[in-house]
Steps between C-alpha positions, in 0.01 A plus 500: 500500500237497779498114477880483527511753793193405701423130457822388670366690810171298501621272779516799732217708354222266373327753285796499260413137420248653254790580268538125453190482289513587135125590498559767765804644327323497160209698651749733654669549164167585331416760763846655518526536123156657483578755776834586338328556160230720665763705683741563213242498218394873508852622543632281221225604257562868571869450437442316177265766376751773583784316338325374189290806425294375205483152634528180293497548122181370349509299173351688212403175330308376808136540600395860432357544854833444667637830360225691691461284816849385578712794386712649783480199729842406643656157446752294701229430767666158519743653746214506747455118476871426496579710811201368694571143395878517573453651849229258593690196377821600684297551819297180499688239303779265622803673352703177513280359221667503154166504321407833663816661370469348149149634467598847627799503270287441194218735608725795574730439197202484266367811672827667414471400132147630500611826660759549222220448243263742677775754547579513132130523411455798738828680435487466118121526476497182293269207578756248367749534795784247529569308174321169510808290437696674775215449749469133409876436542492645852201292587650171359826556688320564826275196441790272428687609819182439705447155340861390565466615866177299531679193365784537745285526811222248426529125596674283247175322414331827405793697358449548131169318496163596361175380675192428292153596628259210566783242497601451857836319459628618166810729502666576168871535550609792282855522630672822391207562261308601810687836503366621160163345575468681842634824346227472236233465772628793689552727194164386347309567819666841528413613151152354517408708794654799329282450193187473725574828674306730268189607697446637850511207749506238218838337579539547878186296606580192295859522638361498856270209415796304365708596803229377723489160321880468514505603865289189570712289266824614662363421847385150390819395312717634784315298761605134502164368635273694266731435201485126572124504558434674170778306326684812406877523462633616831731809466667572837512867580249599227236577762669839568382609154141519654634802692641659180162441323327661799721798476420525118131482571523771765705728278263431214198588707666829606580579137150422387373760739670766286471318168125450507320684217576776437853409588717748693812315390587227251701189591736530207759243403658564833215303657372274230832343407584454871174345597500249213857415577409431860216265406718316242775450753269369770342257245852372413597453863186326604506268190172636369624671177226335288228584760601871467387482132147402631483733799646788295299403196374849454855615454559218252189601308616858469844385378354259249282777361811710427682202339201416285452863396870538398520175318171547319603855378841380385375196315172623359494874546178473711435548862307246703417750773412868472797565723725289717546413785150367543363757738549767244295294247196520732565876545488545126176312498348756734515317836544736794825474677350390841314233318808354345698517821239331714426228244872425475519484874211240500696296241814518716296369798365204298845408372638521853233249616593267210871533598421416858315187392828361379606460862249221552440351155785254485 
């Protein structure tokens, strides 16, 4: 909004020319979201505690220590990220850009699905929440709508196409199959982040790391000169997603202030489904869907651990891990929670660097 209101006045007031630069507006989005999170955080947490009473229900089949250390902590802290991110994005992004609205649509819609799940958990005192099939149907429908919208607004040469990392000119034309593929990326990213969100601070830092990587990717693919220099597929208008990523990083930092161990509030599905959906959508728009699997490799690892555990138990009656997702396996082995969280952060950093290398290795 600031860009649309103030940049046209730059010919008369030169300082407004700053709003022309994505780097300036991305930095502004980070700081704005951070300030918003700091301001509303204490009030929101007090309100959630009052409303929820006993806080998020703790799984009785989970790590024993959770019943003692996490009981009574409120959930739905994802609202903090969503509010900060939405306000910051609306302030600093070019609101004429379709990609900004597509990403906000998915993020807020997935946040609503997560809220319904969290609400049922809290109100019924049942950790299961919204039925899995119902939640998945909502996610798929939203993902398909977003994918169709992306196809409609992208250039003909890119619409319905899949780019392959390391191969500079290859574009696989998927046609209408792009819609289920893109929906799979968005839904998969959303649920992968959700599975990772099990310890204080575990999910939000890898989300911010991935958002930082995709902020750079969005900036590069949305800039004709840099895209041509790096031999990336130029996506006009995608650069505005750098601002969205900046708002996500700022909101995430603000949330981490309150989620650092011992957490004052949990993200809940309200936040985890929304954050994963945002990353998946940005990856689809920037034509870096496969790179997301590398940058978000930690989320992939957590998801695979659950799939392997379920398949192994159904086929052989045996469990591969002491408990899935993977972070609970290490808890069962006696690792301290901060040790698990920090080591997983390190893994996320390494995978982010590997993902960034795909920008040059072509």
